[in-house]
Wavefront OBJ file of the C-alpha trace (Angstrom):
o trace
v 0.008 0.006 0.000
v 2.779 2.450 0.971
v 4.706 1.672 -2.210
v 1.645 2.315 -4.353
v 0.859 5.588 -2.618
v 4.476 6.673 -3.093
v 4.164 5.853 -6.793
v 0.913 7.821 -7.100
v 2.663 10.797 -5.464
v 5.930 10.369 -7.361
v 7.792 13.324 -8.976
v 6.923 11.901 -12.418
v 3.178 12.101 -11.642
v 3.587 15.644 -10.304
v 5.539 16.598 -13.462
v 2.901 15.227 -15.848
v 0.058 16.962 -13.968
v 2.052 20.232 -13.688
v 2.625 20.199 -17.438
v -1.095 19.764 -18.158
v -2.208 22.398 -15.660
v 0.576 24.761 -16.796
v -0.776 24.502 -20.366
v -4.219 25.512 -19.169
v -2.829 28.398 -17.111
v -0.839 29.583 -20.130
v -4.025 29.588 -22.236
v -5.846 31.600 -19.550
v -3.044 34.158 -19.410
v -2.984 34.380 -23.203
v -6.704 35.099 -23.498
v -6.575 37.465 -20.491
v -3.904 39.547 -22.217
v -5.883 39.553 -25.481
v -9.039 40.598 -23.596
v -7.190 43.412 -21.829
v -5.862 44.709 -25.165
v -9.250 44.382 -26.757
v -10.794 46.412 -23.900
v -8.236 49.163 -24.343
v -8.863 49.132 -28.084
v -12.561 49.891 -27.633
v -11.877 52.614 -25.066
v -12.715 50.886 -21.801
v -11.482 52.546 -18.585
v -8.415 50.823 -17.096
v -9.742 51.329 -13.561
v -12.987 49.579 -14.436
v -11.132 46.655 -16.002
v -8.797 46.292 -12.992
v -11.785 46.324 -10.636
v -13.459 43.652 -12.751
v -10.336 41.449 -12.657
v -10.027 41.753 -8.862
v -13.702 41.017 -8.212
v -13.687 38.083 -10.638
v -10.551 36.626 -9.011
v -12.145 36.945 -5.561
v -15.350 35.314 -6.745
v -13.307 32.462 -8.230
v -11.212 31.821 -5.149
v -14.111 31.443 -2.715
v -15.908 28.520 -4.403
v -12.494 26.880 -4.996
v -12.382 26.041 -1.315
v -14.895 23.241 -1.845
v -12.787 21.967 -4.764
v -9.751 21.863 -2.459
v -11.754 19.755 -0.057
v -12.446 17.382 -2.915
v -8.737 17.070 -3.687
v -8.081 16.353 -0.008
v -10.867 13.786 0.149
v -9.540 11.902 -2.891
v -5.821 12.267 -2.199
v -5.767 9.708 0.615
v -6.846 6.940 -1.774
v -5.630 8.121 -5.156
v -2.644 10.323 -4.390
v -2.509 14.093 -4.853
v -1.544 14.531 -8.585
v -4.616 12.875 -10.220
v -7.287 14.584 -8.099
v -5.350 17.845 -8.490
v -5.499 17.437 -12.279
v -9.103 16.312 -12.442
v -10.447 19.121 -10.241
v -8.237 21.836 -11.759
v -9.233 21.633 -15.400
v -12.734 20.533 -16.396
v -13.414 18.270 -13.452
v -16.432 18.563 -11.205
v -16.365 17.892 -7.481
v -19.547 15.816 -7.339
v -18.724 13.991 -10.564
v -15.132 13.026 -9.704
v -15.902 11.594 -6.271
v -18.959 9.672 -7.462
v -17.362 8.295 -10.622
v -14.183 7.262 -8.784
v -16.339 5.377 -6.271
v -18.423 3.700 -8.984
v -15.312 2.734 -10.992
v -13.654 1.300 -7.859
v -16.575 -0.982 -7.075
v -16.849 -1.953 -10.751
v -13.290 -3.346 -10.779
v -13.971 -5.447 -7.672
v -12.948 -3.186 -4.810
v -15.267 -2.758 -1.845
v -14.883 1.013 -2.246
v -12.383 3.714 -3.008
v -9.805 2.422 -0.540
v -6.036 2.668 -0.812
v -5.758 -0.588 1.195
v -7.368 -2.450 -1.721
v -6.000 -0.335 -4.562
v -3.836 -1.948 -7.236
v -2.045 -0.303 -10.162
v -4.532 -1.877 -12.583
v -7.481 -0.600 -10.573
v -5.977 2.907 -10.373
v -5.480 3.053 -14.131
v -9.058 1.929 -14.748
v -10.467 4.478 -12.269
v -8.336 7.272 -13.770
v -9.427 6.282 -17.300
v -13.109 6.308 -16.357
v -12.809 9.673 -14.574
v -10.942 11.226 -17.525
v -12.932 9.902 -20.464
v -16.295 10.383 -18.760
v -15.828 14.109 -18.272
v -14.867 14.584 -21.952
v -18.533 14.346 -22.997
v -19.257 17.942 -22.129
v -16.185 19.220 -23.960
v -17.012 17.208 -27.084
v -20.620 18.360 -27.054
v -19.466 21.971 -26.809
v -17.117 21.544 -29.775
v -19.771 20.109 -32.060
v -23.045 21.548 -30.800
v -22.423 24.783 -28.853
v -22.469 27.094 -31.894
v -25.821 25.792 -33.109
v -27.208 25.804 -29.554
v -26.090 29.411 -28.999
v -27.870 30.496 -32.187
v -31.006 28.730 -30.958
v -30.851 30.529 -27.603
v -30.268 33.887 -29.311
v -33.372 33.463 -31.422
v -35.587 32.113 -28.643
v -38.451 34.430 -27.639
v -39.243 34.893 -23.945
v -42.455 33.410 -22.616
v -45.544 35.559 -22.092
v -45.308 37.751 -19.029
v -41.531 37.692 -19.066
v -41.351 34.409 -17.175
v -38.646 32.005 -18.309
v -40.059 28.843 -19.739
v -38.223 25.658 -18.796
v -36.820 23.759 -21.733
v -36.385 20.018 -22.126
v -32.767 20.413 -21.061
v -33.821 22.048 -17.773
v -36.240 19.245 -16.981
v -33.707 16.600 -18.022
v -31.088 18.058 -15.647
v -33.628 18.137 -12.797
v -34.699 14.560 -13.475
v -31.080 13.388 -13.658
v -30.213 15.123 -10.392
v -33.238 13.698 -8.586
v -32.454 10.245 -9.945
v -28.844 10.466 -8.786
v -29.877 11.611 -5.318
v -32.474 8.853 -5.109
v -29.892 6.231 -6.074
v -27.404 7.345 -3.449
v -29.944 7.861 -0.696
v -31.407 4.459 -1.498
v -27.954 2.977 -1.123
v -27.455 4.707 2.209
v -30.848 3.515 3.441
v -29.962 -0.030 2.390
v -26.705 0.168 4.320
v -28.574 1.528 7.321
v -31.006 -1.453 7.211
v -27.981 -3.748 7.211
v -26.630 -2.000 10.311
v -24.284 0.665 8.865
v -25.837 3.991 9.815
v -22.806 6.195 9.174
v -23.368 6.915 5.423
v -27.030 7.871 5.945
v -26.342 10.063 8.986
v -23.492 11.783 7.183
v -25.706 12.510 4.186
v -28.431 13.828 6.411
v -25.983 16.141 8.189
v -24.775 17.531 4.837
v -28.367 18.021 3.677
v -29.293 19.827 6.906
v -26.393 22.304 6.567
v -27.221 22.907 2.889
v -30.910 23.483 3.750
v -29.878 25.979 6.446
v -27.714 27.820 3.963
v -30.616 27.945 1.483
v -32.880 29.459 4.152
v -30.323 32.101 5.027
v -29.747 32.922 1.374
v -33.413 33.223 0.412
v -35.147 34.430 3.557
v -32.427 36.692 4.929
v -30.942 37.739 1.583
v -27.461 36.422 2.423
v -26.518 35.862 -1.183
v -22.777 35.856 -0.382
v -23.298 32.591 1.462
v -23.866 30.834 -1.844
v -20.081 30.740 -2.346
v -19.623 28.760 0.855
v -22.685 26.474 1.143
v -21.120 23.470 -0.619
v -17.899 23.771 1.358
v -19.840 24.223 4.599
v -21.994 21.150 3.995
v -18.927 19.062 3.137
v -17.046 20.165 6.246
v -20.068 19.516 8.446
v -20.528 16.045 6.905
v -16.823 15.246 7.426
v -16.992 16.353 11.034
v -20.147 14.299 11.665
v -18.552 11.278 9.990
v -15.429 11.511 12.120
v -17.413 11.991 15.300
v -19.954 9.236 14.659
v -17.273 6.785 13.498
v -15.949 6.788 17.033
v -19.421 6.216 18.470
v -21.055 3.708 16.116
l 1 2 3 4 5 6 7 8 9 10 11 12 13 14 15 16 17 18 19 20 21 22 23 24 25 26 27 28 29 30 31 32 33 34 35 36 37 38 39 40 41 42 43 44 45 46 47 48 49 50 51 52 53 54 55 56 57 58 59 60 61 62 63 64 65 66 67 68 69 70 71 72 73 74 75 76 77 78 79 80 81 82 83 84 85 86 87 88 89 90 91 92 93 94 95 96 97 98 99 100 101 102 103 104 105 106 107 108 109 110 111 112 113 114 115 116 117 118 119 120 121 122 123 124 125 126 127 128 129 130 131 132 133 134 135 136 137 138 139 140 141 142 143 144 145 146 147 148 149 150 151 152 153 154 155 156 157 158 159 160 161 162 163 164 165 166 167 168 169 170 171 172 173 174 175 176 177 178 179 180 181 182 183 184 185 186 187 188 189 190 191 192 193 194 195 196 197 198 199 200 201 202 203 204 205 206 207 208 209 210 211 212 213 214 215 216 217 218 219 220 221 222 223 224 225 226 227 228 229 230 231 232 233 234 235 236 237 238 239 240 241 242 243 244 245 246
C-alpha cells in the first residue's frame, strides 16, 4: 500500500500533472492579455477593467475552497496529482468523487480504498474519470455554436417568465435520480446495520438546507459561495465523530 501511494505521489506524476495544468494556465493568461488589449482598443477605462479582474478573481477563489476539499478527500486513496488534475481543469467535485467510487466498485474493490488499490485498478479508475468528463467538452465543440444560435433566437415566454426547456427538466430529473440512487444505497446500508453513510448525508443536507434558508429568507446571497464547502465540512465532522461512536 505504501509503495503504491508513493508511486501515485511520485515526482513523475507531479511533473505530468504540472505540465497539463501549466498549459491550461498559459491559455488563460494568453486570453486574459488579449481581452485586456481588446478592452483598451474599444476605449474601456483601465480602472474599471482592474476592478473587474479583482472582483472576478475573488469570486473564483471562494468557491474553489470546496474543490480543495475534494482534492483532500480523494488524495488519501488516489494520491494528490490525479485529483489535483481532475479538479483543476474541467473536473467537477460531485462527478469526480462519485465516478471514482463507482469505478472502484466496478473493478472489484469494496470502495475507493487505498488498502485495496492496485495499479490496474488505479489506471481503470483514472481512465473512467478522464474519459467520462470529456462528454461535455466534445458536445461543446460540435453543438455549442448551433445551440447558441437557438438561444439567441428564442423568444421569452408571455409575461416575461422564463419557460423551462427540455434540457432544464432533463437536468432536474437526472439530479433527482442520482440523489435517489445514493440515498437508497445509504438507506440499504442503514438497514444492514451501517448507519454512518445515511447520517453523514443527512448532516450535509441539513447544513445545505440551512444555507438555502439564510440565502433566500435573509438575503445572504454571499453565502452561496460557501454552502457546498460548509456542508462538506459538516458532513466530514459528523462522519469523524460518529465513526468513534457507532
